[in-house]
C-alpha positions in Angstrom: 20.9 9.0 -22.4 17.2 9.4 -21.8 16.6 10.1 -25.6 18.6 7.0 -26.5 16.5 4.9 -24.1 13.3 6.3 -25.6 14.5 5.5 -29.1 15.4 1.9 -28.0 11.9 1.5 -26.6 10.4 2.7 -29.9 12.5 0.2 -31.9 11.5 -2.6 -29.5 7.8 -1.7 -29.9 8.1 -1.7 -33.7 9.9 -5.0 -33.8 7.3 -6.7 -31.5 4.4 -5.3 -33.6 5.9 -6.7 -36.7 6.5 -10.1 -35.1 2.8 -10.3 -34.1 1.6 -9.0 -37.5 3.7 -11.6 -39.4 1.4 -14.3 -38.0 -1.6 -12.5 -39.5 -0.8 -13.7 -43.0 -0.1 -17.3 -42.1 -3.2 -17.6 -39.9 -5.5 -15.7 -42.2 -4.5 -17.9 -45.2 -5.2 -21.0 -43.1 -8.9 -20.0 -42.9 -9.3 -18.5 -46.3 -11.7 -21.2 -47.3 -13.6 -21.1 -44.0 -14.6 -17.4 -44.0 -15.0 -14.7 -46.7 -12.4 -11.9 -46.6 -14.6 -8.9 -45.6 -16.3 -11.1 -42.9 -12.9 -12.0 -41.6 -11.9 -8.4 -41.3 -15.3 -7.4 -39.8 -15.2 -10.1 -37.1 -11.5 -9.3 -36.4 -12.1 -5.6 -35.7 -15.5 -6.1 -34.0 -13.7 -8.6 -31.6 -10.9 -6.1 -31.0 -13.4 -3.3 -30.2 -15.3 -5.5 -27.7 -12.1 -6.6 -26.0 -10.9 -3.0 -25.8 -14.2 -1.4 -24.6 -14.0 -2.2 -20.9 -10.5 -0.6 -20.7 -11.1 2.3 -23.0 -14.7 3.4 -22.0 -13.7 6.0 -19.4 -11.0 7.5 -21.5 -13.4 7.8 -24.5 -16.0 9.6 -22.4 -13.3 11.9 -21.1 -11.9 12.6 -24.5 -15.2 12.8 -26.4 -15.3 16.6 -26.7 -11.9 16.6 -28.3 -12.7 13.6 -30.4 -15.8 15.2 -31.8 -13.8 18.3 -32.6 -11.5 16.1 -34.8 -14.2 13.7 -36.0 -13.1 14.0 -39.7 -9.6 12.9 -38.7 -10.9 9.8 -37.0 -13.0 8.9 -40.0 -10.1 9.0 -42.4 -7.7 7.2 -39.9 -10.3 4.4 -39.4 -10.9 4.0 -43.1 -7.2 3.7 -44.1 -5.8 2.0 -41.1 -8.6 -0.5 -40.3 -11.3 -0.7 -43.0 -9.0 -0.7 -46.1 -5.6 -2.0 -45.1 -6.1 -5.6 -44.0 -9.3 -6.1 -46.0 -7.4 -5.4 -49.2 -4.8 -8.0 -48.1 -7.5 -10.6 -47.3 -9.2 -10.0 -50.6 -6.0 -10.1 -52.6 -5.2 -13.5 -51.1 -7.9 -14.9 -53.3 -6.4 -13.7 -56.5 -2.6 -13.6 -56.3 0.3 -15.7 -55.2 1.9 -15.4 -51.7 5.2 -14.2 -53.2 3.4 -11.3 -54.9 1.6 -10.4 -51.6 4.9 -10.2 -49.8 6.8 -8.5 -52.6 4.3 -5.7 -53.4 3.0 -5.1 -49.9 6.2 -5.2 -47.9 8.6 -3.3 -50.2 6.1 -0.6 -51.3 4.5 0.5 -48.1 7.7 1.8 -46.3 8.7 3.7 -49.5 5.2 5.2 -49.7 5.3 6.1 -46.0 8.6 7.8 -46.3 7.5 9.9 -49.3 4.2 10.8 -47.7 5.9 11.7 -44.4 8.3 13.9 -46.4 5.4 15.7 -48.2 2.9 16.1 -45.4 5.0 16.0 -42.2 8.2 17.5 -43.6 10.2 14.6 -42.1 13.7 14.7 -43.4 15.1 11.8 -45.5 18.8 11.5 -44.8 21.2 9.7 -47.2 21.9 7.2 -44.4 18.1 6.5 -44.0 17.7 6.1 -47.8 20.6 3.7 -48.0 19.2 1.7 -45.1 15.9 1.5 -46.9 17.6 0.2 -50.1 19.5 -2.4 -48.1 16.3 -3.6 -46.5 14.5 -3.8 -49.8 17.5 -5.7 -51.3 17.4 -8.3 -48.5 13.6 -8.8 -49.0 14.0 -9.1 -52.8 16.8 -11.6 -52.3 14.6 -13.6 -50.0 11.6 -13.6 -52.3 13.6 -14.5 -55.3 15.2 -17.4 -53.5 18.6 -16.2 -54.7 17.6 -16.1 -58.4 16.8 -12.6 -59.6 15.1 -14.1 -62.7 12.3 -15.2 -60.4 11.3 -11.6 -59.9 11.4 -10.8 -63.6 9.2 -13.7 -64.4 6.4 -12.8 -62.0 3.0 -12.1 -63.6 1.0 -9.4 -62.0 -2.8 -9.4 -61.9 -5.8 -7.5 -60.4 -4.9 -9.0 -57.0 -1.5 -7.4 -57.1 -3.2 -4.0 -57.6 -5.4 -4.7 -54.5 -2.2 -5.4 -52.5 -0.8 -2.1 -53.6 -3.9 -0.4 -52.4 -3.4 -2.1 -49.1 0.2 -1.0 -48.9 -0.8 2.6 -49.7 -3.6 2.5 -47.0 -1.1 1.5 -44.3 1.4 4.2 -45.5 -1.4 6.8 -45.1 -2.3 5.4 -41.7 1.3 5.8 -40.5 1.3 9.5 -41.5 -2.2 10.1 -39.9 -1.1 8.5 -36.6 1.8 10.9 -36.5 -0.7 13.8 -36.7 -2.9 12.4 -33.9 -4.6 15.3 -32.0 -2.7 16.1 -28.8 -4.6 15.1 -25.6 -6.2 12.0 -27.0 -5.5 8.9 -24.8 -4.0 6.0 -26.8 -6.8 3.7 -25.6 -9.4 6.2 -26.8 -7.7 6.5 -30.1 -7.6 2.7 -30.7 -11.1 2.1 -29.4 -12.7 4.7 -31.7 -10.6 3.8 -34.8 -11.3 0.1 -34.3 -15.0 0.6 -33.8 -15.4 3.0 -36.7 -13.3 0.7 -38.9 -15.6 -2.3 -38.1 -18.7 -0.1 -38.6 -17.5 0.8 -42.1 -17.0 -2.9 -42.9 -20.6 -3.7 -41.9 -22.1 -3.2 -45.4 -19.5 -5.5 -46.9 -20.2 -8.1 -44.3 -24.0 -8.0 -44.9 -23.3 -8.3 -48.7 -21.1 -11.4 -48.1 -23.7 -12.8 -45.7 -26.3 -12.8 -48.6 -23.9 -14.0 -51.3 -21.6 -16.6 -49.6 -22.4 -19.9 -47.8 -23.0 -19.6 -44.1 -19.9 -19.6 -41.9 -19.3 -22.8 -39.9 -18.1 -21.6 -36.5 -15.6 -24.2 -35.4 -13.4 -23.9 -32.3 -10.4 -23.4 -34.6 -12.0 -20.5 -36.4 -13.1 -18.9 -33.2 -9.5 -19.2 -31.9 -8.2 -17.5 -35.0 -10.7 -14.6 -34.7 -9.7 -14.2 -31.0 -6.0 -14.1 -31.9 -6.6 -11.6 -34.7 -8.8 -9.4 -32.5 -6.4 -9.4 -29.5 -2.9 -10.0 -30.8 -2.7 -8.5 -34.3 -5.2 -5.8 -33.5 -5.2 -4.5 -29.9 -1.6 -5.4 -28.8 0.2 -4.9 -32.2 -1.5 -1.5 -32.9 -0.7 -0.2 -29.5 2.9 -1.1 -29.9 3.1 0.3 -33.5 1.4 3.6 -32.6 3.8 4.0 -29.6 6.7 3.4 -32.0 5.4 6.0 -34.5 5.0 8.6 -31.6 8.6 7.9 -30.6 10.5 7.4 -33.9 8.3 9.1 -36.5 6.2 7.7 -39.3 9.0 7.2 -41.9 11.4 5.6 -39.5 8.9 3.3 -38.0 7.6 2.1 -41.4 11.0 0.7 -42.2 10.4 -2.0 -39.6 7.6 -3.4 -41.7 10.5 -5.0 -43.7 10.8 -7.5 -40.8 7.3 -8.9 -41.4 8.2 -11.3 -44.3 11.4 -12.2 -42.4 9.5 -13.3 -39.3 6.8 -14.9 -41.4 9.4 -17.2 -43.0 10.7 -18.5 -39.7 7.1 -18.9 -38.4 6.2 -20.9 -41.5 9.2 -23.1 -40.7 8.0 -23.7 -37.2 4.2 -23.9 -37.8 4.2 -25.3 -41.4 7.4 -27.3 -41.1 9.0 -25.5 -44.0 12.8 -25.6 -44.3 14.9 -22.6 -43.2 17.9 -22.3 -45.5 21.2 -20.3 -45.4 19.4 -17.9 -47.7 17.0 -17.0 -44.9 19.8 -16.4 -42.5 21.8 -14.2 -45.0 18.7 -12.2 -45.9 18.0 -11.7 -42.1 21.4 -10.2 -41.6 21.0 -7.9 -44.7 17.6 -6.6 -43.4 19.0 -6.1 -39.9 22.0 -4.1 -41.3 19.6 -2.0 -43.3 17.5 -1.3 -40.2 20.6 -0.4 -38.1 21.7 2.0 -40.8 18.3 3.7 -41.0 17.9 4.0 -37.3 21.4 4.8 -36.2 21.8 8.2 -34.4 25.4 8.4 -35.6 26.0 9.8 -39.0 28.2 7.3 -40.9 28.2 9.2 -44.2 
């Protein structure tokens, strides 16, 4: 009973993280002309680090000897989970269509995470989990194709699509690295250091954009977006996601990333007044069935 409750908490954490993250794409695209991509990432993670500092300072000081012992681990985790992942997404938004962003990023990252978890963590891939993954991917492809599979075949891929793929790979690597987090490191210490290091690694890119792009006009709207990205999609969502990985494992948690485009569709309907069709509802049910198959503790076949 206790184990089932723990699993349910992990599933809830993963769903909440995906719900928050889904807003990242809509909001970030809304300010794409107001702020360059690396600058957006830099201010997002700098804000997240500042917000987290008062709460994490004591735990960082306490954990510092252990952190220094595993400094290489933190460097790689910050690079892949913070510096690379969202920055690639923000950059790709300048070069490729939204449907390509969703198709490549969402369907490829869970598959990559499962393969990497199998290779490096020896996490087992059951037939049931594999079928659940395929069902999720089918639901997403149906949603992105708007019910016409020829839409997927007619897509043209460009350099931006390759950047999205790099972002998906970065997040898959991050999922595996979180699973290997050194024992004894407090969750707040982990996030504080990863966020701060990730922002630091973005500093050269921000300085380059500062010299080569027009000055940023700091409006209340843009400040509010940065605040949301720093607090919601960074601090809160990453705490939830990391807790889910610790409970469910990297491969299993990564499957919930399939909910992001689903949530984004309904958020677009509310915020951008786009119409929700029966196709959205059918695809929602398909993705939910896939997640239930992949996360069920009972063997169905």
